[in-house]
C-alpha positions in Angstrom: 8.5 -79.6 -41.6 5.6 -80.6 -43.9 6.4 -77.9 -46.4 9.9 -79.3 -46.8 8.6 -82.8 -47.5 6.1 -81.4 -50.0 8.8 -79.5 -51.9 11.1 -82.6 -52.1 8.2 -84.8 -53.4 7.4 -82.2 -56.1 11.0 -82.0 -57.2 11.3 -85.8 -57.3 8.1 -86.1 -59.3 9.4 -83.6 -61.9 12.6 -85.5 -62.4 11.1 -88.9 -62.7 8.4 -87.8 -65.1 11.0 -86.4 -67.4 13.1 -89.6 -67.4 10.7 -92.6 -67.4 8.6 -94.2 -70.2 4.8 -93.7 -70.0 4.0 -96.8 -67.8 6.9 -96.0 -65.4 5.8 -92.4 -65.3 2.2 -93.3 -64.4 3.3 -95.8 -61.7 5.7 -93.3 -60.3 3.1 -90.6 -60.4 0.7 -92.8 -58.4 3.4 -93.6 -55.8 4.3 -90.0 -55.3 0.6 -89.1 -54.9 0.3 -91.8 -52.1 3.5 -90.4 -50.4 2.2 -86.9 -50.6 -1.1 -88.0 -49.1 0.7 -89.8 -46.2 2.7 -86.7 -45.5 -0.4 -84.5 -45.1 -2.4 -87.1 -43.1 0.4 -87.5 -40.5 -0.4 -84.3 -38.5 -3.7 -85.8 -37.4 -1.8 -88.2 -35.1 1.1 -86.0 -34.0 1.2 -84.6 -30.5 3.9 -83.5 -28.1 5.9 -85.9 -26.0 7.8 -83.2 -24.3 7.6 -79.4 -23.7 9.9 -76.9 -25.4 8.4 -73.8 -23.9 5.3 -72.6 -22.1 3.8 -69.1 -21.7 0.7 -67.5 -20.0 -1.7 -65.6 -22.1 -5.1 -63.8 -22.1 -4.5 -61.5 -19.2 -7.6 -60.9 -17.2 -8.9 -59.0 -14.2 -11.7 -61.4 -13.4 -10.1 -62.4 -10.1 -9.4 -59.5 -7.7 -6.7 -60.9 -5.5 -3.7 -58.9 -6.7 -1.3 -60.8 -4.5 1.6 -60.4 -6.9 1.4 -56.6 -7.1 -1.4 -56.0 -9.7 -4.9 -57.4 -10.4 -3.9 -59.1 -13.7 -3.9 -62.9 -13.8 -4.0 -65.1 -16.9 -6.7 -67.1 -18.6 -4.7 -69.4 -20.8 -1.5 -71.4 -21.0 0.2 -72.0 -24.4 2.5 -75.1 -24.6 4.9 -75.6 -27.4 5.9 -79.3 -27.6 8.3 -81.6 -29.3 6.5 -83.6 -31.9 5.9 -87.3 -31.3 3.2 -90.0 -32.1 0.1 -90.2 -30.0 -3.2 -88.4 -29.5 -4.2 -85.3 -27.6 -6.8 -85.4 -24.7 -7.9 -82.8 -22.2 -9.6 -82.7 -18.9 -13.2 -81.6 -18.3 -11.9 -78.2 -17.0 -9.8 -77.3 -20.0 -9.9 -77.3 -23.7 -6.6 -78.0 -25.5 -6.5 -76.6 -29.1 -4.1 -78.2 -31.7 -2.1 -75.9 -33.9 0.9 -77.8 -35.4 2.9 -78.7 -32.2 1.3 -76.0 -30.1 -1.4 -76.3 -27.5 -3.4 -73.6 -25.9 -5.2 -74.4 -22.6 -8.0 -72.0 -22.0 -9.4 -72.0 -18.5 -13.1 -71.7 -17.7 -14.1 -68.2 -16.4 -14.0 -69.4 -12.7 -10.3 -70.3 -13.0 -7.1 -68.3 -13.5 -3.4 -68.9 -13.6 -2.2 -66.9 -10.6 1.5 -67.2 -11.2 4.7 -65.4 -12.4 5.6 -67.9 -15.1 5.2 -71.5 -16.0 8.0 -73.8 -14.8 9.4 -76.7 -16.9 10.2 -79.9 -14.9 10.9 -83.5 -16.1 8.6 -85.3 -13.6 9.0 -88.8 -15.0 12.7 -88.7 -16.0 11.8 -89.5 -19.7 13.7 -86.6 -21.1 10.5 -84.6 -21.9 9.5 -81.7 -19.8 6.1 -81.1 -18.1 4.7 -77.7 -17.0 4.1 -76.7 -13.4 1.8 -73.8 -12.6 -0.3 -72.2 -9.9 -3.9 -72.6 -11.0 -6.6 -70.9 -9.0 -10.3 -71.6 -8.6 -11.9 -68.2 -7.8 -14.0 -69.8 -5.1 -11.6 -72.4 -3.7 -8.2 -70.7 -4.0 -4.9 -71.9 -5.5 -3.6 -75.3 -6.3 -0.4 -76.6 -7.9 -1.1 -78.1 -11.3 1.0 -80.1 -13.7 0.3 -80.2 -17.5 1.9 -82.6 -20.0 3.1 -81.6 -23.5 -0.3 -82.3 -25.1 -2.1 -79.8 -22.8 -3.6 -82.4 -20.4 -3.6 -81.8 -16.7 -1.9 -84.9 -15.3 -1.7 -84.1 -11.6 -2.8 -81.5 -9.1 -2.8 -80.7 -5.4 -6.2 -79.9 -3.8 -7.3 -76.3 -3.9 -6.5 -74.5 -0.6 -10.3 -74.4 0.0 -11.1 -70.7 0.2 -11.1 -67.7 -2.2 -8.1 -65.3 -2.1 -5.8 -67.9 -0.7 -2.5 -68.6 -2.6 0.6 -70.7 -2.6 4.1 -69.8 -3.6 6.2 -72.4 -5.4 9.8 -73.1 -4.5 10.7 -75.7 -7.1 10.7 -79.4 -8.0 13.5 -82.0 -8.0 14.3 -85.4 -6.5 15.2 -84.1 -3.1 16.0 -87.4 -1.4 17.3 -89.6 -4.3 14.4 -92.0 -4.2 13.9 -91.8 -8.0 10.8 -89.6 -7.7 10.4 -85.8 -8.1 9.2 -83.9 -5.1 7.5 -80.5 -5.4 7.9 -77.8 -2.7 5.8 -74.7 -2.1 4.7 -72.5 0.8 1.0 -72.8 1.6 -0.5 -69.3 2.2 2.9 -67.5 2.7 1.2 -64.5 4.3 -1.1 -66.4 6.7 -0.5 -70.1 7.4 3.2 -70.0 6.4 3.5 -73.8 6.0 6.1 -75.4 3.7 4.6 -78.4 2.0 6.4 -81.1 0.0 4.6 -83.4 -2.4 5.9 -86.4 -4.3 4.9 -87.1 -7.9 4.5 -90.9 -8.3 2.2 -93.1 -10.4 0.7 -90.1 -12.1 -0.4 -88.3 -9.0 0.9 -85.9 -6.3 0.9 -87.1 -2.6 2.0 -85.0 0.3 5.0 -86.4 2.2 6.0 -83.7 4.6 5.3 -80.2 5.9 6.7 -77.7 8.3 5.2 -74.5 9.8 6.8 -71.2 10.4 8.4 -70.6 7.0 7.6 -68.3 4.1 8.8 -67.0 0.8 6.6 -64.1 -0.3 5.2 -60.8 0.9 1.9 -59.3 -0.3 2.4 -57.2 -3.4 5.8 -58.5 -4.4 6.3 -59.5 -8.0 8.8 -62.1 -7.1 9.2 -65.2 -4.8 12.0 -65.2 -2.2 13.1 -68.8 -2.4 14.9 -71.4 -4.6 16.7 -74.6 -4.9 20.5 -75.3 -4.5 22.9 -78.2 -4.3 26.2 -77.3 -2.6 27.6 -80.9 -2.8 25.4 -82.6 -0.2 22.2 -83.0 -2.3 19.3 -80.7 -3.2 17.8 -78.4 -0.7 15.3 -75.6 -0.5 16.2 -72.1 0.6 13.6 -69.7 2.0 13.1 -67.6 5.1 11.5 -67.9 8.5 8.0 -66.5 9.3 9.5 -63.3 10.8 11.6 -62.5 7.8 14.7 -62.4 10.0 16.6 -65.6 9.1 17.5 -67.5 5.9 16.9 -71.2 6.3 17.7 -74.3 4.2 15.5 -77.4 4.2 16.3 -80.9 3.2 14.0 -83.9 2.8 15.4 -86.9 4.6 13.3 -90.1 5.1 10.2 -88.1 4.5 11.1 -85.7 7.2 12.1 -82.0 6.8 15.5 -81.0 8.2 15.5 -77.2 8.8 18.8 -75.3 9.3 19.5 -71.6 9.8 22.0 -70.1 7.4 22.2 -66.5 8.5 20.4 -63.2 8.7 17.9 -62.4 5.9 18.9 -58.7 5.9 22.4 -59.5 4.7 21.2 -61.4 1.6 17.8 -59.9 0.7 17.5 -61.6 -2.7 19.1 -64.9 -1.6 21.5 -64.7 -4.6 24.6 -65.4 -2.5 22.9 -68.2 -0.6 21.5 -69.9 -3.6 25.0 -69.8 -5.2 26.4 -71.6 -2.2 28.4 -68.6 -1.1 
């Protein structure tokens, strides 16, 4: 973007200097210098007002949980954002680094991203995406965290409270049509097996409902057995019961969870047919 502006300014300068008399040439030259200066100063106040993509990096073995099938987690998150005006700030726990419209969040050594991939969600309905990830404190276990396009952590759930304790995300959407995005995950899918739903409002996450006896992950699997669907009656979660025998759907109604059985899990092991409303 900036190279294009520079080349246009150079070409304009060459043409005007060839055509104008000495005084006009000098004035034009000063104007073009000022324009060129403005062009190169601008990046100092450019940040991202929405996320284009996000990827994990810096694989590490510093946390020996291996819940997703190997002992490799991630030490950083790189966010590529859509340029906009503003400034970049970071939390005490992270250190965003500005490179054009790209931010790299490098976690301290007592944290890792314990997740399959970052998820992009428009939490405030402004057309710009935020990033949702599972972030783990090696002493306190996992939490769900949300980062904005400038690499700042803007909301988080509490850590589970103990090392080697994880949560498995289902997804995020406005489940009940109240104008706020809700986030769903299974808290300790191998132990507690509790579905928890949190609402993002006023820049923070607050828990609104939970239901025991549901899960979406088995130890060592490199995937999560759950998802979101809308078959014409509103958004709902799809996951399985604690015994891995039945597929269930869950809807959020008046801050209560309505759980319905959909069929045997063995007949749809990847939930593809169910998530496709078939």
